[in-house]
Backbone as CSV, one residue per row, in Angstrom:
resi,resn,N_x,N_y,N_z,CA_x,CA_y,CA_z,C_x,C_y,C_z
1,MET,-39.082,-85.358,-46.715,-37.900,-86.040,-47.068,-36.759,-85.831,-45.673
2,ARG,-36.788,-86.830,-44.609,-35.675,-86.147,-43.255,-34.534,-85.678,-44.165
3,LEU,-33.960,-84.749,-43.185,-32.735,-84.166,-43.416,-31.365,-85.180,-43.553
4,ALA,-31.451,-86.090,-42.542,-30.745,-87.169,-42.872,-30.484,-87.753,-44.006
5,ASP,-31.751,-88.259,-44.586,-31.957,-89.001,-45.816,-31.304,-87.893,-47.202
6,LYS,-31.369,-86.639,-46.896,-30.914,-85.890,-47.964,-29.309,-85.910,-47.724
7,ILE,-29.030,-85.927,-46.688,-27.652,-85.899,-46.533,-26.946,-87.384,-46.979
8,ASP,-27.430,-88.393,-47.052,-27.268,-89.894,-47.479,-27.353,-89.660,-48.953
9,SER,-28.358,-88.840,-49.532,-28.224,-88.455,-50.976,-27.304,-88.291,-51.606
10,VAL,-26.887,-87.071,-50.764,-25.534,-86.349,-51.287,-24.218,-87.230,-51.304
11,ILE,-24.259,-87.742,-50.064,-22.870,-88.705,-49.982,-23.115,-89.949,-51.106
12,ALA,-24.073,-90.302,-51.520,-24.272,-91.399,-52.538,-23.725,-90.726,-53.995
13,VAL,-24.302,-89.628,-54.073,-24.006,-88.974,-55.553,-22.856,-88.398,-55.324
14,GLY,-21.988,-87.875,-54.633,-20.639,-87.849,-54.220,-19.842,-88.879,-54.611
15,LYS,-20.122,-89.851,-54.150,-19.366,-91.172,-54.418,-19.761,-92.038,-55.759
16,ALA,-20.667,-91.591,-56.601,-20.914,-91.995,-58.024,-20.053,-91.237,-58.623
17,ILE,-20.178,-89.646,-58.371,-19.159,-88.582,-59.148,-17.823,-89.430,-58.897
18,ALA,-17.460,-89.453,-57.872,-16.085,-89.760,-57.586,-15.302,-91.038,-58.416
19,VAL,-16.222,-92.353,-58.523,-16.355,-93.692,-59.050,-16.062,-93.069,-60.852
20,GLY,-16.963,-92.131,-61.068,-17.008,-91.709,-62.749,-16.098,-90.847,-63.083
21,LYS,-15.298,-90.500,-62.197,-13.877,-89.592,-62.451,-14.680,-87.792,-62.699
22,ALA,-15.324,-87.722,-61.981,-16.041,-86.191,-61.821,-16.059,-85.279,-62.916
23,ASN,-15.432,-85.598,-64.022,-15.850,-84.435,-65.148,-16.181,-82.951,-64.946
24,GLY,-15.253,-82.544,-63.532,-15.296,-80.988,-63.398,-16.394,-80.647,-62.339
25,LYS,-16.950,-81.797,-61.695,-17.867,-81.843,-60.655,-17.107,-82.043,-59.194
26,ILE,-17.536,-81.699,-58.168,-17.154,-81.547,-56.914,-16.932,-83.288,-56.485
27,MET,-16.131,-83.644,-56.182,-15.869,-85.221,-55.648,-15.846,-84.744,-53.929
28,LEU,-16.089,-85.977,-53.526,-16.217,-86.166,-51.878,-14.626,-86.823,-51.424
29,ASP,-14.335,-85.886,-50.761,-13.059,-87.171,-49.832,-13.365,-87.261,-48.792
30,GLY,-12.464,-88.156,-48.098,-12.803,-88.637,-46.674,-13.347,-87.696,-45.913
31,TYR,-12.693,-86.435,-45.620,-13.050,-85.493,-44.851,-14.468,-84.867,-44.918
32,THR,-14.912,-84.451,-46.244,-16.227,-84.167,-46.518,-17.082,-85.076,-46.210
33,CYS,-16.761,-86.486,-45.974,-17.945,-87.610,-45.982,-17.983,-87.387,-44.394
34,ALA,-16.978,-87.435,-43.649,-16.877,-87.289,-42.358,-17.637,-86.420,-41.804
35,VAL,-17.707,-84.890,-42.492,-18.252,-83.888,-41.914,-19.664,-84.500,-42.186
36,LEU,-20.144,-84.904,-43.532,-21.655,-85.064,-43.572,-22.084,-85.804,-42.691
37,LEU,-21.316,-86.906,-42.263,-21.613,-88.233,-41.377,-22.472,-87.418,-39.971
38,ASP,-21.155,-86.367,-39.812,-21.529,-85.880,-38.713,-22.850,-85.113,-38.481
39,CYS,-23.000,-84.387,-39.735,-24.243,-83.625,-39.924,-25.651,-84.643,-39.764
40,LYS,-25.199,-85.742,-40.365,-26.551,-86.703,-40.487,-26.991,-86.907,-38.845
41,ALA,-26.005,-87.149,-38.395,-26.001,-87.766,-36.634,-26.922,-86.935,-36.258
42,SER,-26.394,-85.579,-36.336,-27.264,-84.384,-35.577,-28.486,-84.274,-36.259
43,ALA,-28.703,-84.259,-37.409,-30.014,-84.181,-38.067,-30.622,-85.116,-37.739
44,ASP,-30.410,-86.564,-36.894,-30.971,-87.642,-36.641,-31.583,-87.200,-35.004
45,VAL,-30.511,-86.122,-34.371,-30.858,-86.155,-32.807,-31.628,-85.009,-33.057
46,VAL,-32.025,-83.865,-33.695,-32.809,-82.942,-33.949,-34.045,-83.489,-34.081
47,GLU,-34.270,-84.479,-35.146,-35.493,-85.105,-35.398,-36.031,-86.085,-34.146
48,ALA,-35.203,-86.625,-33.480,-35.835,-86.942,-32.187,-36.228,-86.348,-31.235
49,ILE,-35.359,-85.088,-30.942,-35.867,-84.085,-30.094,-37.325,-83.572,-30.593
50,HIS,-37.344,-83.187,-31.634,-38.740,-82.321,-32.318,-39.771,-83.321,-32.510
51,ILE,-39.547,-84.892,-32.488,-40.848,-85.750,-32.295,-41.390,-86.034,-30.888
52,ALA,-40.380,-85.951,-30.171,-40.524,-86.214,-28.473,-41.259,-84.848,-28.108
53,LEU,-40.910,-83.416,-28.576,-41.544,-82.296,-28.162,-43.104,-82.317,-28.646
54,LYS,-42.951,-82.980,-29.919,-44.493,-82.981,-30.429,-45.453,-84.019,-29.860
55,MET,-44.627,-84.965,-28.985,-45.713,-85.907,-28.051,-45.808,-85.484,-27.056
56,GLY,-45.488,-84.383,-26.865,-45.692,-83.606,-25.689,-44.821,-83.586,-24.458
57,CYS,-43.665,-84.442,-24.464,-42.151,-84.402,-23.657,-41.912,-82.848,-23.318
58,SER,-41.219,-82.451,-22.157,-40.869,-81.599,-21.853,-39.625,-81.806,-22.356
59,GLY,-38.715,-80.445,-22.078,-37.250,-80.617,-21.970,-36.666,-80.981,-21.087
60,ASN,-37.196,-81.029,-19.994,-36.354,-81.857,-18.604,-37.013,-83.405,-18.741
61,GLU,-37.883,-83.674,-19.430,-38.107,-85.313,-19.708,-37.035,-85.871,-20.861
62,ILE,-36.857,-84.881,-21.433,-36.117,-85.244,-22.640,-34.494,-85.523,-22.149
63,LEU,-34.159,-84.606,-21.271,-32.789,-84.401,-20.550,-32.629,-85.412,-19.575
64,GLU,-33.674,-86.052,-19.078,-33.832,-86.589,-17.833,-32.650,-88.006,-17.922
65,LYS,-31.675,-88.099,-16.848,-30.977,-88.972,-17.049,-31.225,-90.415,-17.789
66,ASP,-32.129,-91.026,-17.478,-32.434,-92.290,-18.108,-33.969,-92.465,-18.777
67,SER,-34.056,-91.197,-19.569,-34.977,-91.443,-20.464,-35.000,-91.828,-21.820
68,ALA,-36.079,-92.330,-22.178,-35.620,-93.478,-23.564,-35.267,-92.293,-24.681
69,ILE,-35.553,-91.173,-24.561,-35.056,-90.398,-25.757,-33.531,-89.796,-25.492
70,ARG,-33.180,-89.545,-24.267,-31.951,-89.040,-24.162,-31.149,-90.284,-24.650
71,LEU,-31.501,-91.684,-24.206,-30.754,-92.659,-24.485,-30.830,-92.932,-26.047
72,ALA,-31.782,-92.845,-26.764,-31.814,-92.917,-27.955,-30.709,-91.910,-28.774
73,ILE,-30.610,-90.646,-28.476,-29.817,-89.620,-28.760,-28.602,-89.982,-28.456
74,GLU,-28.195,-90.636,-27.065,-26.668,-91.014,-26.895,-26.400,-92.200,-27.911
75,ALA,-27.312,-92.882,-28.080,-27.121,-94.388,-29.062,-26.360,-93.727,-30.433
76,ILE,-27.816,-92.483,-31.029,-27.227,-92.113,-32.334,-25.885,-91.380,-32.302
77,MET,-25.337,-90.763,-31.351,-24.113,-89.831,-31.475,-23.034,-91.005,-31.192
78,GLU,-23.303,-91.819,-30.295,-22.390,-93.168,-30.498,-21.736,-93.846,-31.442
79,GLN,-23.095,-94.292,-32.534,-23.261,-94.835,-33.598,-22.437,-93.901,-34.520
80,SER,-22.230,-92.772,-34.422,-21.465,-91.629,-35.793,-20.256,-91.664,-35.523
81,LYS,-19.756,-91.910,-34.234,-17.982,-92.018,-33.751,-17.189,-93.067,-34.689
């Protein structure tokens, strides 16, 4: 399971607990959800870099101004705002 999927699962469980009035369990507030969503975006970026490296791309290729991987990373970060 991808880290981003695990974070989604934590958010879903936290929201379900919040709806069910917690009963002594930790509820997710808006700030906690925002932090988790930032972590999810970071996890997606790390996974994109990891896959690119496994495919044989160098760090320079990943960071090249118009490379597909860099554009994908920028899109992930923009989407998380």
